[in-house]
Structures are given as C-alpha cells and as structure tokens.
N, C-alpha and C positions, 0 to 999 in steps of 0.2 A: 566810739568807744574801740574799735578796732587797734587804732595807734596806742591808746592806753595798753589794751590788752598785750601789745608787742611789746612793751616797756614793761609791765607790771603784771603782765598774766601769770598763772601756773608754770606755764614751760617757761617763760621767760626769768622768773623766780629760782627753777631747777637749774636752768644754764649758769645764771649768775653764783649758783652755790656750787656748780662745779667748776666755775671759773675759781672761786675761794679755794678750793680744795687744790687745784693745782697751783694756786700762792702759796700754800700750807706747805705741798709737797716741793717748793722750789727754797725754801728759807734755809734747809740744812744746804745746800750750794751756795745759796748768798753769803752764808756766814761765813763759808771757806773763800769764797771769793774775797768778802770782806777782810780777811786775814791775811790774805794776800797782797791786797792793795794796801794795806799797813804794812807790811813788811817791806814793801817798795817806796815807801816813804810818803804814806798819807798822814801819818802822824795823829795829833790829836783833833786836827780838823777832819777826820775821817766820816763822821755822821754827821755833821754840817755842812759838807762837802757834795754838791748836785754831781761833778765830774767823778767824784771819788765813787759814789755810789753807782753810778752808772756805769762804770768800770768793774765794780763788783758784780753787778747783773750779767756784765757780758761775759765775765769770768764764768758765772755762775752754768751758763747755758751748754756749753761743749760738756759740762762735768754731766749736768740732766743728760743730754745726747748719749753718752757712753752708758749711763744706766738704761737706757731705754734698748740696749741690745741685748740684754737678758730676756731669756724664753718666756717667761712668765709675765712679764708687764704686759703683753697682747691682751691676754684674757681680762687681766683686771682692768686694763684700760678701755676695753670692750665691755665691759660689764657696766662701769660707770656712764659710757656713752650711750648706752642701752637706756639705762633708767633716769639719767640727769639730761642728756642731750636731745632725747626724742628720735633717737635714729632705732630706724626697723631693724628687729634683729638678723631679719635674713640676710641684711646688707653688712654683718659684721661677722668676722672668722670667731671661731669659738674656742680653738686649742691654743697650746702655745706654738711661737714664732720659731720655727725649726731651719727653714733657708736663710740665706743671707739675703734674698730681697725681701723677704716679711720682716726681719730685723732691722734691717733699713730704714721701711716705712715706719716701723713702730717707734726707732729713734726718731724719726721727723715728727712723729706725732706727739710724743712725749713731749720733745722740746717746744714745740708749738702751744700743747695746753700750759707748761709751765710758765712760757714767755708772757702769754695772753692773762694767765691769771696771776701772775706776779703785780703785772701791770695792773690790772683791776682790783685785784685785792690792796695793793697801795692807795690806790684812789678811793676805795671802800673805806679804809682807815682812816684818811686825810682829809678828804673833800665834806664830807657830811657837817662834819663841826665846824671846819670854815664857814660854809655854807650858811648853817642856823646861825654862827654869829655875824655874818653881813646881813643876814633876814632882820637880825632884832637890832641893828646899828640904830635905826630911826628910834626906837623905843627905849635906849637905856643910856643915859647921857655918859656914868661911868665907863660903859665898853667904848664909846666913842673918844672917850679923852685917853683912855689905854691905848687902843688900836691906830687912832689918829694923831697922837701926838707928833710922832716924826713923818708921816706920810704927805702927798700932796696937798697943796692948798686946797685944792678942786675939789678934794673930798669930803670936804669940811663944807661945802655949799647945799644949801637946801634942795637943789634938784638932783644932786648925786645922792643927798639920804632919801630923797623920795624914790629912788630906782634902786636902792639898795634889796631891798627885798625879792624885788623882781631878777637881778642878777642873782642872786642867792637861791633864788628858784630855778633859774637856765643853768647853773652850775650843779644841782641834783638831776634835773634833766638829763643834763649832759652826759651824768654818768649813768643813769640808766639807759640812756641810749648807747654810750660805749660798751656798757656791759651787754646790750641785746645784741650788737652790732659783732662783737667778738665771740657769744657765743653761738650767732648764726655762722660765722666762719669755720667754729671745732665742728658744729653738727653738719656740716657740706664737707668740711675735710676726713672726717670719720671714718665714710664709706672708701675712700682712696685711701688712705695710709692704713685704715685697721680692716679694710673688706679681705675677704679669702683671694690669696694669690693662685695663680694657676696649679701651682703645686695642692693647693689645699682643696679646690675643686676635683682636681682629680683622688686625691684621699678620702674627699667624701663622697663621690659616685662609685669609689669600691666600697665604701662600709655600704652604700646603698643596696649595692649589688650582692653582697655579702649577706645582707640581712635579707635580702628577697630570695637567696637563694636558700637559706635556711628556712625561711616560710615555704619555699615551693616544694623542699624537702619536708616539710611535715604534712603538706596537704597530701602529697603522695603517699605518705605513712598512712595519715586519716582513710584516703580512697581503698587503699589496697586493705587494710586490717579490716574494715567497716564491708567497704563492697564484699570481701571474701565472705566475712561474717553473716550478711543479710543473704547471699547467695545461696549458704549452706545452710543456714537454718530455714529458709522457704524453701528448700527442695526436701529437707528432712520433714516439715512439717506438713508438706502436701502429701507426700507419701504416707506419712502415719494416717492421714485423715482419710485417703483413699482406703486403707487395710485397717481403719481402726476395729471393726467388728469381726474381722476372719484372723488379724494375726496380731495378739495383743503382746506376742514378744519381741516383733519388730516395731511396734509402736514402745515399747519401752525401750530398744536399743536408739529409736528416733530421739525420743525426749533425753535420754543422756547425752547423745551427739550433740543435740540444742544448749544442753545446758554446758558442756565442757568449751563449746564454739562461743558462745555469749559469755561466760567466765573471762577467758583469754581474751576476748575481744576488748572485754570492760577494762582490763588490766592494762591494756597495748592502748586504749583510748586514755587512760586516767593519766600515763605517761607522756601521751603527745601533747595532751591538754594542759600538762604542769610544765611543760617548756615554755607553751604559750602565754600562761599565764606570768611566769616570771621573767617573758622575753629573754629566751636563753640563747646563748650561743651555741654552735655545737661542741659535742665533749672534744676530748683529748685525740679523739680518732679521727675526729672531722664530721660525725654525722650526730644525728638523734639518736637516743638510746632504744635499741630495740630487740627483739629475738634473731639470732642466728640460727647456722644449719643445726646446731646441738639441739632444737625445738623441732626440727624437721617431722620428727616420730609425731608427736601430738597432733601438729597441723594435719597429717595425712592420716592418723586413726580417725578423724572426726572431722573431714572435710566433706563428707557426703557424697563421694564419688570413689568407687573402688580405683585405687592405685597400685601398680606393679613398679616396684622401687629396684631400681640397680645403682650402686656406686662402684668406683672405681679409686683406689685408694684412701684417704682417710680425709674427707672435707670438714670433719668437725674441730680436727687438730688447729688450735689458734696459732701453734707456731709454724703451720703451714700454710694455712688459708687467713688472710688477715681478717681480724674481727670486723673491718668494714666491708670487705668485700663477702663475709659470711652474713651479713647483716639484708645485702640488697640481694644475694643471691635468694635468700628465703623470701623475701617480699618477691622476688620475680616468680618463684615456684607458685607462691600464694595467687599470683594475679593469674598465672597460667591455670591453677586450678579453677579459680572463679570464672575464666572463659569456658574452661569444661564443663563447668554447672551449667552455666547460663545457656550455652549454645552447642553443647556435645550431645554425643547419641551413646554416651559408653554406657555397658550394665556389665553384669558378672563374668559374662563371657568375652567381653571386648575391654578391659580397663585401660584408663589413663596411663601412658606408658613414660616411666621419670627415669631419666639417667643423669647420673652427676658424677664427673670424672675430673679427679686432679691430674693433670697433665705435666708433668717436674718438667719435661725436656723442653715445652712450650711457654712454661711460666705460667700456666691458665688454668682457668676453672671453666667446664666447657659442662654446660646445663641443656638435656634438649628434652621436650617434653611431647609426646604424640597424643593424641585424643582422636575417637571417630569424630566425624560432624553428623550434627543432628539436621533439623531442619534450617537451620540457619547459621552460616559461618560467623565464628568471633569477631572478625572484622566487621561487618555489616549489622551490628546488632542497633536498635531503635535508639535513638538519642545521641549518638556519636560519641561511643564509649572511649574513655583516654587511658585504657588500661593497656594496650600494646604501647603507645606513646610515650606513657610512664616506665615501662620495661625499657624501650629505647632509651630514655633521658637517663635510667639510673646505670644502663650498661655504659653510654659514653661518656659520664661522668667520672667513672671509675677509669677510662681510657679501654672499655672493651668496646664489644657492639652486639646486637639482638638483631634477628631475623625471625619473621614468622610468615606461613603461607600455607596453602593446602598441598597436600601429598597424596599421590594415590586417593584413598576414600575418607581420609582424614585431615589433621591438621596440625601443622608441627612447628614448635615454637624451639629455636636455638640461641642460647646466650653465650656469649663467651668474655670472662671476665679475667682481668689480672691475679694472679693470687695474691700480690700484694701492692699497697699503694705508696707512693714514696714519702716516708717521712714519720711513717705510722711503727707501732712496737713490731709487728709482724715483719717489715721490710728491714727493722734495724737487727731482729734476732736472724733473718736470712743471712744479710750482710755479715755478723759475726761469725755465722757458719762457714759462710764462704771464705 
C-alpha cells in the first residue's frame, strides 16, 4: 500500500497538481519561444517537429528565469509550495525577495518548477490517451487496423497483442512515477531556493525583538500603573478602617482618593489592554499611549502619601520635553511613589520630596525623589520587586540613567533623561529652533 500511496496518495496528487500549474505558467513563454523558432525557419513543420518543440522549450526557460527576479514571485511560489508540496511553513520565506541572493534563488526555483511542470504537464496530456488505446488494442479490431496498418509486423503477432494491456498500464505507472519523482525534487529544493536568506533571518529576528520590546514596555506599563494603584488603595483603605469610628471626614477623603485612583487606573488598563488585543505596534512617538507629566498633579493628589513637589523650568511643555520622555518620567515618578507607599515611613511632617528640573544646558530632565525609610527599604521588599529594575530599563532605553540607594536616614531615587528622543516631534521642533 505504501508504494501506491506514494504514487497516487493525497500528497502525490497535490504535487502533481503543482506540476500542472507549473506547466500552465510555462505556456506563455513556450508560445513566445514557438514564434521565435518559427521565425528562424521552423515553417509548417513547427508543431509536428520534435526538435522545433524542444528548441521552443529551451527558449522559454530563460524567459521564465527573468520573470523569477521580480520580488513578488517568491511569496507566491512559497504559498503554492506550502499548500501543494507539503513543505513545512517554517522552512520557507514569507516576504518578497529584496536582496540579489534571494532573487537569484527564486529565479532558479521558478525555472525549475516551470521546466518540470512543462514536461509532466505535456506527458499528462499526451500519454494517458495513448496508453488507453494500447490497452484497448486486443479488444477492438478496428483500432488495430488503424494503428497497426503501417507499423512493424511484430506488433500484429498474438503475443504482442496479449502484452499490449500490460504495456499501457506500465506507461500510466511510469507517468505517475515521473510525477512523484518530479514532485519530490521540487519539495526538496523548495527550502533551499525559497527558504529565508541570512538577511531574511536577520529581519525576522529584528521584528521579533521589536515585538518583544513592545510587549515588555506594555508589561512595565501594567506593572507600574496597577502596582501603584493597588499600593495606594491598600494604604488608604487600611487607614480608613483604623479611624472609621473616630474620623468620618478622613474616611470620606480616603474613599474619594480610592475612587480617583481606581478610575484613573482602569482607564490606563483599558488603554494597554486595547493595544494588546489589537496586537498594536508602538505609536508614532515610539511608545505605548499613556499619561505624561501634565497628568502628574492628579497622581500626586491621590497617591496616598504626602508629597512636596518642586519643579524647575516647564517639564509639562511638549515643545521642551519630548512626549515620550514625559510619559516615561510619569511612570518613574509613579513607581517611586509606589515604593514610598510600600516601604516608606513618611507622614505629614516628613513627606516625600519630589524635584523635577528641566536642565537646558545639559539637555536633560532630572528627577529626584527622596523619602524616609520605614521598617524595610524598597530594594529588599519580599517577592523580589521589579520596580527599580523597570525604572532603570526605562531610563536606559531613552539614553539616560537612573540610580537608587539609601542616603542619611532615607531613600533617594535619581533619574536623568534626555529632553528629546531622536526622530520624534519634539526633536524636530528643537532642531528647527536651533
């Protein structure tokens, strides 16, 4: 059964169809080659002359090879090879052929496909009717008189007629075997000729890296926004529970802060999850949408810890601070406040100190946050928090730096970010001003 499946199974039939498609694609080139041979002196014997037909076939293949250099031939050829040749998709390239090496390979594949397809297609059209006639010779006298009238005398012998059906079946099996072999050749050559080149692999690796960077950025957005919200809500709810019977006004303020924090966080969460659902790329500024320094007032008002905020320059001006930098700065401040909530010891007399300065001469945005320490520093919180690492990653990705550590009796977080990021609107504005 396995030999029959190899010749007539589903895969063999699909590959045979693939070869017939190649023969159909060859026909325009073959007709042009036929015209050229006729012009060269083939004359009336063109369609009945085997040498003339072979010459037309030989002329058709170079023309097909030239067509194979077009960029879109590769994705179309790869798609048909996946569907009909049974080649695993991972072994074939996806996009158009952009490099010279890829186009040469594609041209080689296209020529091979059309050459084998032309041979198998021609045999498929001509051989089965002839084989059926040979099989029928012993059973139809009229057929014998027509076919064998001018043939060799030996073909009229009884033993020759008795072998005729077997000869016809052998012809059909030979055609099936030739189609199977040709299909196997194409299937084996497809990964070599249509597979990704080193440039394709590099481009694919860059796309995967870019996609991973986007997803890591979205993960940081979720960590910072949700983590800060949970810390603030937990602190406010705990404080409200302790003074529920003694200070209804404080409880009312705490519930208001919880409401504002959760409402803001739900909006940010919807934005990030929307990007994930749409499998979106970064926006034109190079990062996921999110709040900037212009939203810092709402964050500080409902962060759950008293904050003494000082600023130098105008960090909220998008013409001075790149929107990308402003968004990352907001997240850095948010994560710093989350650490202060979890591990700080701040109260009304010793609030968290936040300084944001636009330093035009150094072309940087400097963020300094100081908070008194509680029982445990932020760097040592249980579960191995990722907040400080995320702050460092945000700063490095923008071309800046961040550091955090103890000072005197407190904890200091310092981040230095460039005012602009190359290629964004704020950079172009600054260049125009300069």
